[in-house]
C-alpha positions as CSV (number, residue, x, y, z in Angstrom):
1,M,-46.6,-8.8,64.7
2,T,-44.5,-10.1,67.7
3,R,-41.3,-9.3,66.4
4,G,-40.1,-5.9,65.4
5,Q,-39.0,-4.3,68.4
6,H,-36.1,-2.8,67.1
7,G,-38.3,-0.6,64.8
8,G,-36.9,-0.1,61.2
9,G,-37.6,1.7,58.0
10,T,-37.4,5.5,57.3
11,G,-39.7,6.4,54.4
12,T,-43.1,7.4,54.9
13,G,-44.4,6.5,51.3
14,T,-46.7,4.3,49.9
15,G,-45.4,3.1,47.1
16,T,-41.9,1.5,45.9
17,G,-40.0,4.6,44.8
18,A,-40.8,6.8,48.1
19,G,-38.9,7.4,51.1
20,T,-34.9,7.5,51.1
21,G,-34.6,6.0,47.6
22,G,-33.8,2.6,46.5
23,T,-36.8,-0.1,46.0
24,E,-39.5,-1.4,48.8
25,L,-37.6,-4.6,48.7
26,G,-34.3,-2.6,49.9
27,R,-36.3,-0.9,52.7
28,F,-38.0,-3.8,53.8
29,L,-34.4,-5.8,53.8
30,R,-33.1,-2.6,55.7
31,A,-35.7,-2.5,58.3
32,R,-35.8,-6.2,58.8
33,R,-32.1,-6.2,59.3
34,A,-32.2,-3.3,61.8
35,R,-34.5,-5.7,64.0
36,V,-32.6,-8.8,64.4
37,T,-29.7,-8.6,67.2
38,P,-26.4,-10.6,66.3
39,A,-27.4,-13.0,69.5
40,E,-30.7,-13.5,68.0
41,A,-29.0,-14.8,64.5
42,G,-26.7,-17.1,66.1
43,L,-23.4,-14.9,66.0
44,G,-22.9,-14.8,69.8
45,T,-21.1,-12.0,71.6
46,T,-19.7,-9.3,69.2
47,G,-17.0,-7.7,71.6
48,P,-16.8,-4.8,74.2
49,G,-17.9,-1.3,73.2
50,R,-21.4,0.2,71.4
51,R,-22.2,-0.7,68.1
52,R,-23.5,1.9,65.7
53,T,-26.1,-0.6,63.5
54,P,-29.2,-1.2,66.1
55,G,-29.3,-4.9,64.2
56,L,-27.1,-6.9,61.7
57,R,-24.4,-5.2,59.9
58,R,-24.5,-5.8,56.1
59,E,-21.5,-7.9,56.6
60,E,-22.9,-10.1,59.0
61,L,-26.1,-10.7,57.1
62,A,-24.3,-11.4,53.8
63,T,-22.1,-13.9,55.8
64,L,-25.7,-15.6,57.1
65,S,-27.1,-15.7,54.1
66,G,-24.1,-16.9,51.9
67,I,-24.0,-14.3,49.5
68,S,-21.2,-11.5,48.9
69,V,-21.5,-8.5,50.7
70,D,-21.6,-6.6,47.5
71,H,-24.3,-8.6,46.1
72,Y,-26.2,-7.6,49.6
73,T,-25.4,-4.1,49.3
74,R,-27.0,-3.5,45.4
75,L,-29.9,-5.2,46.8
76,E,-30.7,-3.2,49.8
77,R,-29.7,0.2,48.1
78,G,-32.0,-0.8,44.9
79,R,-29.0,-1.6,42.3
80,E,-29.9,-5.2,42.4
81,T,-33.4,-5.9,41.3
82,R,-33.3,-9.6,40.5
83,P,-32.6,-11.7,43.4
84,G,-33.1,-15.5,42.8
85,P,-35.6,-17.5,44.9
86,S,-32.6,-19.3,46.8
87,V,-31.1,-16.0,47.5
88,V,-34.5,-14.6,49.0
89,D,-34.9,-18.0,50.8
90,A,-31.7,-17.7,52.4
91,L,-32.3,-14.0,53.3
92,A,-35.6,-14.8,55.0
93,R,-33.9,-17.3,57.2
94,A,-31.1,-15.2,58.2
95,L,-33.8,-12.6,58.9
96,L,-35.6,-15.0,60.9
97,L,-38.6,-14.2,59.0
98,D,-41.9,-15.7,59.7
99,T,-44.0,-17.3,57.1
100,E,-46.0,-14.4,56.4
101,E,-43.1,-12.1,56.2
102,H,-41.3,-14.5,53.9
103,E,-44.0,-14.5,51.9
104,H,-43.9,-10.9,51.5
105,L,-40.6,-10.7,50.7
106,R,-41.1,-13.2,47.8
107,D,-43.5,-10.7,46.6
108,L,-41.4,-7.7,46.7
109,A,-38.7,-9.6,44.9
110,A,-41.0,-10.2,42.2
111,L,-41.9,-6.8,42.1
112,A,-38.8,-5.5,41.6
113,A,-38.0,-7.7,39.1
114,R,-40.7,-6.2,36.9
115,T,-39.5,-3.6,33.9
116,A,-42.8,-1.8,34.5
117,P,-45.8,-1.9,36.7
118,E,-49.1,-3.4,36.0
119,P,-52.1,-1.3,35.8
120,A,-53.8,-1.1,38.9
121,A,-57.6,-1.8,39.0
122,A,-59.7,1.0,40.4
123,P,-60.8,0.3,43.3
124,G,-64.3,0.0,43.8
125,R,-66.9,0.9,46.4
126,S,-70.6,-1.2,44.5
127,V,-71.6,-4.1,46.5
128,R,-73.6,-6.4,44.8
129,P,-77.1,-6.8,46.1
130,G,-76.6,-10.8,47.0
131,V,-73.9,-9.8,49.3
132,G,-76.3,-7.7,51.2
133,V,-78.7,-10.8,51.5
134,L,-75.5,-12.7,52.7
135,L,-75.0,-10.3,55.5
136,E,-78.6,-10.2,56.4
137,S,-78.2,-14.1,56.9
138,L,-75.8,-14.0,59.2
139,R,-77.5,-11.9,61.9
140,P,-77.2,-11.6,64.8
141,G,-73.6,-12.4,64.0
142,P,-72.4,-8.8,63.2
143,A,-70.8,-8.7,59.8
144,H,-69.5,-6.2,57.1
145,V,-67.6,-5.8,54.0
146,V,-64.2,-3.4,53.5
147,S,-62.5,-2.4,50.8
148,R,-58.8,-3.3,50.6
149,T,-58.0,-0.1,52.5
150,G,-60.6,-0.8,55.2
151,D,-63.7,1.4,54.1
152,L,-67.0,0.4,55.2
153,L,-68.9,-0.8,52.2
154,A,-72.0,-2.6,53.4
155,H,-72.7,-3.7,56.8
156,N,-75.7,-5.5,58.9
157,P,-76.9,-3.8,62.1
158,G,-74.1,-5.7,64.4
159,G,-71.4,-5.0,61.9
160,L,-71.8,-1.5,62.5
161,R,-72.8,-1.1,66.2
162,L,-69.6,-3.5,67.2
163,F,-67.5,-0.6,66.6
164,A,-68.8,2.0,69.0
165,G,-69.5,5.2,67.6
166,L,-68.6,4.6,64.2
167,G,-72.3,5.4,63.2
168,D,-72.0,8.8,63.9
169,W,-69.3,9.4,60.9
170,P,-71.0,10.1,57.6
171,A,-70.7,6.8,55.5
172,T,-68.1,8.1,53.0
173,R,-65.9,8.6,56.2
174,R,-66.4,5.1,58.3
175,N,-62.7,3.2,57.7
176,L,-61.9,0.6,60.0
177,A,-58.2,2.2,60.0
178,R,-59.2,5.7,60.6
179,Y,-61.5,4.7,63.1
180,V,-59.1,2.6,65.4
181,F,-56.5,5.5,65.1
182,L,-58.5,8.9,65.6
183,H,-62.4,7.9,66.6
184,P,-62.3,8.8,70.5
185,A,-64.4,5.7,71.3
186,A,-61.9,3.2,69.7
187,R,-59.7,4.2,72.5
188,D,-61.6,1.9,75.3
189,L,-63.3,-0.5,72.8
190,F,-60.4,-2.9,72.5
191,A,-58.8,-4.6,75.2
192,D,-55.7,-5.1,72.8
193,R,-55.8,-1.6,71.2
194,D,-52.2,-1.7,70.7
195,G,-52.3,-5.4,69.0
196,Q,-55.3,-3.7,66.6
197,L,-53.2,-0.6,65.6
198,R,-50.1,-2.9,64.7
199,G,-52.6,-5.0,62.8
200,C,-53.7,-2.2,60.8
201,V,-50.9,-0.7,59.8
202,A,-49.2,-4.0,58.7
203,R,-52.2,-4.9,56.8
204,L,-52.0,-1.5,54.9
205,R,-48.1,-1.7,54.8
206,A,-48.8,-5.1,52.7
207,L,-50.8,-3.6,50.2
208,A,-48.3,-0.3,49.8
209,A,-45.5,-2.6,49.1
210,T,-46.7,-4.6,46.6
211,D,-49.3,-2.1,44.8
212,R,-47.3,0.5,42.7
213,D,-50.4,2.6,42.2
214,A,-52.6,2.8,45.2
215,P,-54.2,6.6,45.3
216,D,-56.8,5.2,47.8
217,L,-54.1,4.2,50.0
218,A,-52.2,7.3,49.3
219,R,-55.1,9.5,50.7
220,L,-55.8,7.5,53.7
221,A,-52.5,7.0,54.8
222,G,-51.5,10.6,54.0
223,E,-54.0,11.6,56.2
224,L,-53.3,9.3,59.2
225,L,-49.7,10.4,59.2
226,L,-50.6,13.8,59.6
227,K,-52.9,13.2,62.3
228,S,-51.8,10.4,64.2
229,P,-48.4,10.2,65.7
230,E,-49.0,6.5,66.5
231,F,-49.8,5.7,62.8
232,A,-46.9,7.4,61.9
233,R,-44.6,5.5,64.5
234,L,-45.9,2.1,63.4
235,W,-45.8,3.3,59.9
236,E,-42.1,3.1,59.8
237,R,-41.6,-0.5,61.1
238,R,-42.8,-1.9,58.0
239,D,-44.5,-4.8,59.6
240,V,-46.6,-6.6,57.3
241,R,-49.8,-8.9,57.8
242,S,-52.5,-10.0,55.6
243,S,-56.1,-10.2,56.9
244,G,-57.5,-13.8,58.6
245,H,-59.1,-15.1,61.5
246,G,-58.7,-14.9,65.2
247,R,-60.5,-13.5,68.4
248,T,-61.0,-10.0,69.4
249,A,-62.0,-9.0,73.0
250,F,-64.0,-5.7,73.0
251,H,-65.0,-3.4,76.2
252,H,-68.5,-2.4,74.4
253,P,-69.8,0.7,76.0
254,D,-73.6,-0.7,75.4
255,V,-73.3,-4.6,75.9
256,G,-69.9,-4.9,78.1
257,D,-66.8,-7.2,77.8
258,L,-67.2,-9.9,75.1
259,T,-64.7,-11.7,73.1
260,L,-65.7,-12.6,69.6
261,G,-64.1,-15.2,66.9
262,H,-63.7,-13.6,63.3
263,Q,-63.3,-14.7,60.0
264,S,-61.9,-12.7,56.8
265,L,-63.0,-13.8,53.2
266,L,-62.2,-12.3,50.0
267,L,-65.3,-11.5,47.9
268,E,-64.4,-13.1,44.3
269,G,-65.7,-10.5,41.2
270,T,-64.6,-7.1,43.3
271,P,-61.7,-5.4,43.6
272,G,-60.4,-6.5,47.1
273,H,-63.2,-6.5,49.0
274,R,-63.2,-8.7,52.0
275,L,-66.3,-9.9,54.0
276,I,-65.4,-9.7,57.8
277,A,-68.0,-11.9,60.1
278,Y,-68.0,-12.0,63.7
279,Y,-69.0,-15.1,65.6
280,A,-69.8,-16.5,69.1
281,E,-71.1,-19.9,70.7
282,P,-75.0,-20.1,70.8
283,G,-75.6,-20.3,74.7
284,T,-73.1,-17.9,75.7
285,A,-72.5,-14.6,77.2
286,E,-71.2,-13.6,74.1
287,H,-73.6,-14.6,71.8
288,D,-76.4,-13.0,74.1
289,A,-74.0,-9.5,73.7
290,I,-74.4,-9.8,69.9
291,V,-78.1,-10.3,69.9
292,L,-78.6,-7.1,71.6
293,L,-76.4,-5.7,69.2
294,D,-78.2,-6.8,66.2
295,M,-81.6,-5.7,68.3
296,A,-80.4,-2.3,69.3
297,A,-82.2,-0.2,66.7
298,H,-85.4,1.2,67.1
299,E,-86.6,-0.2,63.9
300,P,-84.8,-3.0,61.6
301,E,-82.0,-1.6,59.3
302,A,-80.8,-3.2,56.0
303,P,-77.4,-3.4,54.9
304,R,-76.1,-0.3,53.7
305,T,-73.5,0.5,51.2
306,G,-70.4,3.2,51.6
307,R,-71.7,5.2,48.9
308,P,-72.6,9.0,49.3
309,P,-76.7,9.5,48.8
310,Q,-77.7,10.4,45.1
311,H,-79.1,14.1,44.9
């Protein structure tokens, strides 16, 4: 996220009822209101003296959105849970939300309007054999399959070795969020480590806001909140982001500096599994580097699942 310099949000729960009360919709509105200054909102100067509110006041946001202060206050406190589409869109414009945040606000409004939570599908760890064949076909490009919370479920050789040191952990502990926050090697691996941390938390926050029953996320977030002050600080911001595509620069201890493109693809027929593939143009230094990563094993390595061994 490029915005959010003012912080925001006060709860640490992963569901819609955790934190300081109200709904996740209300907490998201409160967090985003705190990050927009009057000047950014086009209100100009606000007079002398120090403002108690770090961002917009409720009255200011209500005026900018064209709704009553009482209506907005009830939304933020969770007493009003059925905002119409026009209200949601007006709030998004006043809060200067980007496209992804705007869509997230719509999702939260729809979730808040439900009278009962929908049962969540139990997250699975099984990866179909055909996915393993697909991972092999992408070599030498690093590729892996992750769960909705970032558990590493399957990979080709480069898909594991790209994240230096991740293979040192037991298979059931390999999680990309846990890795970037807790593994010592991750601290030096990413050229833009701060961006990696923000993106990781923002993806988990998006899941927490829209899934009322996510025990896998609760366990992971609970661990990281206890062990990583960086995670706890970013969790409070309530930034959201979905997975997609882009470029990542690495300072890899085995193959040196390289910048790779990456693409994330949802795997149909599985509960939230994503395939993430990294790539480089043939003939470039980056492509040579991923070939070296792929050849690093002493013997060929087949894609592996993240399931514990059977005894």
